[in-house]
C-alpha positions in Angstrom: 33.4 30.0 -110.4 30.8 27.6 -111.7 27.2 27.8 -110.5 26.0 24.7 -108.6 22.8 23.0 -109.5 21.2 24.2 -106.3 22.2 27.8 -107.0 20.9 27.5 -110.6 17.5 26.2 -109.4 17.2 29.1 -106.9 18.1 31.6 -109.6 15.4 30.1 -111.9 12.8 30.2 -109.2 13.6 33.8 -108.5 13.4 34.6 -112.2 10.1 32.8 -112.5 8.7 34.7 -109.5 9.8 38.0 -111.0 8.3 37.2 -114.3 5.0 36.2 -112.8 4.9 39.4 -110.7 5.6 41.5 -113.8 2.9 39.7 -115.8 0.5 40.2 -112.8 1.3 44.0 -112.7 0.6 44.2 -116.4 -2.7 42.3 -116.6 -4.1 43.3 -113.2 -5.6 46.7 -114.2 -7.3 45.1 -117.2 -8.7 42.2 -115.3 -9.7 44.4 -112.4 -11.6 46.8 -114.7 -13.5 44.0 -116.2 -14.4 42.6 -112.7 -15.4 46.0 -111.2 -17.3 47.1 -114.2 -19.5 43.9 -113.8 -19.8 44.7 -110.1 -21.2 48.1 -111.0 -23.7 46.5 -113.2 -24.6 44.0 -110.5 -25.2 47.0 -108.1 -27.6 48.6 -110.5 -29.4 45.4 -111.0 -29.7 44.9 -107.2 -31.1 48.4 -107.0 -33.8 47.5 -109.6 -34.6 44.3 -107.7 -35.1 46.1 -104.4 -37.3 48.7 -106.0 -39.4 46.0 -107.5 -39.9 44.4 -104.1 -41.2 47.4 -102.1 -43.4 46.5 -99.2 -46.5 48.7 -98.4 -47.4 48.7 -94.7 -50.2 50.7 -93.3 -49.2 52.8 -90.3 -51.0 54.7 -87.7 -50.7 58.0 -89.6 -48.6 59.6 -86.8 -46.3 62.1 -88.6 -44.9 63.5 -85.4 -42.4 60.7 -85.0 -39.0 61.4 -86.4 -38.0 59.5 -89.5 -36.0 56.8 -87.8 -38.9 56.1 -85.4 -41.3 55.8 -88.4 -38.9 53.4 -90.1 -38.7 51.3 -86.9 -42.5 51.1 -86.7 -42.7 50.0 -90.3 -40.1 47.3 -89.8 -41.8 46.1 -86.6 -45.2 45.9 -88.4 -43.8 44.1 -91.4 -42.0 41.6 -89.1 -45.1 41.0 -87.0 -47.1 40.3 -90.2 -44.5 37.7 -91.3 -43.5 39.7 -94.4 -39.8 40.1 -93.5 -37.3 38.3 -91.2 -35.4 39.8 -88.4 -32.7 41.2 -90.8 -35.3 42.9 -93.1 -35.4 40.4 -95.9 -38.7 39.6 -97.6 -39.9 36.1 -96.8 -42.7 33.8 -97.9 -45.3 32.0 -95.7 -42.7 29.3 -94.9 -40.1 31.9 -93.7 -37.9 31.4 -96.7 -36.2 34.5 -98.1 -37.6 35.6 -101.5 -35.0 38.3 -102.2 -31.2 38.7 -101.8 -31.6 42.2 -100.5 -33.4 43.9 -97.5 -36.7 45.5 -98.5 -37.7 49.1 -98.9 -41.0 50.4 -97.5 -43.3 52.4 -99.7 -44.1 54.8 -96.9 -40.4 55.7 -96.5 -40.0 56.2 -100.3 -43.1 58.4 -100.4 -41.6 60.6 -97.7 -38.2 60.6 -99.4 -39.9 61.7 -102.7 -41.7 64.6 -101.1 -38.6 65.7 -99.1 -36.5 65.5 -102.3 -38.8 67.8 -104.1 -38.8 70.2 -101.2 -35.0 70.1 -101.2 -34.8 70.7 -105.0 -37.2 73.6 -104.8 -35.2 75.2 -101.9 -32.1 75.4 -104.1 -33.7 77.8 -106.5 -33.4 80.5 -103.9 -30.4 79.3 -101.8 -28.1 77.3 -104.0 -25.4 79.9 -104.7 -25.0 81.0 -101.1 -24.7 77.4 -99.9 -22.2 76.1 -102.5 -18.6 76.2 -101.7 -15.5 74.0 -102.2 -16.3 72.1 -98.9 -20.0 71.7 -99.3 -20.0 69.1 -102.0 -18.9 66.3 -99.7 -22.0 66.6 -97.5 -25.0 64.4 -98.2 -28.1 66.3 -99.4 -30.4 63.9 -97.5 -29.7 61.3 -94.9 -31.0 58.2 -96.6 -30.7 56.1 -93.5 -33.6 58.1 -92.1 -35.7 56.5 -94.8 -34.6 52.9 -94.2 -31.9 53.1 -97.0 -28.6 52.2 -95.5 -26.2 51.9 -98.5 -26.5 55.7 -99.4 -27.5 54.8 -103.0 -30.1 57.1 -104.6 -30.1 55.4 -108.0 -27.8 54.9 -110.9 -26.7 56.7 -114.1 -26.4 55.0 -117.5 -25.0 56.0 -120.9 -25.3 53.1 -123.4 -23.1 54.6 -126.1 -20.0 54.4 -123.8 -21.1 51.4 -121.8 -21.5 53.4 -118.6 -23.6 52.2 -115.7 -22.7 53.4 -112.2 -24.6 53.6 -108.9 -25.2 57.1 -107.6 -24.2 57.8 -104.0 -24.9 61.1 -102.1 -22.0 63.3 -101.2 -18.9 63.8 -103.3 -16.6 62.3 -100.6 -14.1 59.4 -100.8 -16.7 56.9 -99.5 -18.9 57.7 -102.5 -16.4 58.3 -105.2 -14.5 55.1 -104.5 -17.5 53.1 -105.5 -19.5 55.0 -108.1 -20.8 58.4 -109.2 -21.1 61.0 -106.4 -24.0 63.5 -106.1 -22.7 67.0 -105.2 -24.5 68.4 -102.3 -26.5 71.6 -102.9 -27.2 70.5 -106.5 -30.5 69.0 -107.4 -31.3 65.5 -106.4 -31.9 63.2 -109.4 -35.6 63.6 -109.5 -38.0 65.6 -111.6 -41.5 66.6 -110.6 -44.2 68.9 -112.2 -43.9 71.1 -109.1 -40.2 71.8 -109.9 -39.1 72.5 -113.4 -35.6 73.9 -112.6 -33.1 71.3 -111.7 -29.4 70.5 -112.3 -28.2 67.2 -110.9 -24.4 67.2 -110.7 -22.5 63.9 -110.6 -18.8 63.6 -110.2 -16.6 60.5 -110.6 -13.0 59.6 -111.0 -11.0 59.1 -114.2 -7.8 56.9 -114.4 -8.7 55.3 -111.1 -6.5 52.2 -110.8 -8.5 49.0 -111.4 -11.9 50.7 -112.1 -13.7 52.6 -114.9 -15.8 55.5 -113.6 -16.2 58.6 -115.8 -13.1 57.8 -117.9 -15.2 57.7 -121.1 -17.6 60.6 -120.7 -15.4 62.6 -123.1 -16.5 60.1 -125.8 -20.1 61.1 -125.4 -21.5 62.9 -128.5 -24.0 65.7 -128.7 -27.5 64.0 -128.7 -26.4 60.8 -127.0 -28.8 59.4 -124.4 -28.0 59.4 -120.7 -30.5 58.2 -118.1 -30.8 58.4 -114.4 -32.9 55.8 -112.6 -34.1 56.6 -109.1 -36.5 54.9 -106.7 -39.6 56.0 -108.7 -38.7 56.3 -112.4 -36.1 56.7 -115.1 -35.2 60.2 -116.3 -34.1 60.5 -119.9 -31.6 63.2 -120.9 -29.7 64.0 -124.1 -26.1 65.5 -124.2 -26.3 69.1 -125.2 -22.7 70.3 -124.5 -19.3 69.1 -123.3 -15.9 70.7 -122.7 -12.9 71.4 -120.5 -13.2 73.9 -117.6 -10.9 75.3 -115.0 -11.6 74.0 -111.4 -12.9 77.4 -110.2 -15.3 77.8 -113.2 -18.4 76.6 -111.5 -21.1 78.0 -113.7 -21.9 74.5 -115.1 -23.2 73.3 -111.8 -25.7 76.1 -111.2 -29.4 76.0 -111.9 -30.7 77.3 -115.2 -34.2 78.6 -115.0 -37.0 76.2 -116.3 -34.5 73.6 -117.4 -33.9 70.1 -116.1 -30.2 69.3 -116.5 -27.8 66.6 -115.6 -24.1 67.5 -115.4 -21.3 64.9 -115.3 -17.9 66.0 -114.1 -14.5 64.3 -114.0 -10.9 65.4 -113.6 -8.6 65.7 -116.7 -5.0 66.9 -117.4 -3.8 65.3 -114.2 -6.4 67.1 -112.1 -5.6 70.5 -113.4 -8.9 70.8 -115.3 -12.4 69.4 -115.3 -14.1 67.7 -118.2 -17.9 68.5 -118.0 -20.8 67.0 -120.0 -24.2 68.7 -119.7 -27.4 66.9 -120.6 -30.9 68.1 -120.8 -34.2 66.2 -120.1 
């Protein structure tokens, strides 16, 4: 039975659609990785911009208010002074926004700094009793109490492998779907003279469809530079060890006395093992 012209056209359309879908499935991961890698860079650049546009508002010195009330008073004061608009964006004298992002307040960041140091120091005595397989997903500090509503504490960079990822608090799906996740009850990524024993542990996916997270940390070499930028400064680390560990081998995430460490963790061997890179400041 001969195929009619109409049937032939339908068949050709179907074949073209199938071909386009197949091509799309092949090129999508590559294109998606390029796009999302750039998105991660954009997120770190936006973090830098926000930090550069911190507003310093004098307050009444009342420390008895809870953190959210303190933030509300700072917001109200800045708004009344014409420094921000009703959505928290910095504005000029004509009311025109001067930034693409809501502002941070210096007073909030000062409190966050002090509370972060207190948190890190507390781990020296309590870390091992608090760490368990379910604790990692918690957030070490509730950033919204300090006027930070995207849960980002900073970003991690490793130039030798083109790594640049935002750091979110809590190793849960919400954090790990978008960047590197800080494991609760490990040190927050901040170093201070009053605390010389820290180990900031960051976890991120490998082989996540359409995104590059910690896929390439195994390509880091001993001595490579890794940095963590927080709200106040950039901490410089060098890779000192790397290797494969069993999931229940947790010694790499514990504190090491009088050392400031950064530990990067990702899954390998289809999730059966962990690849861990340890860096030292």
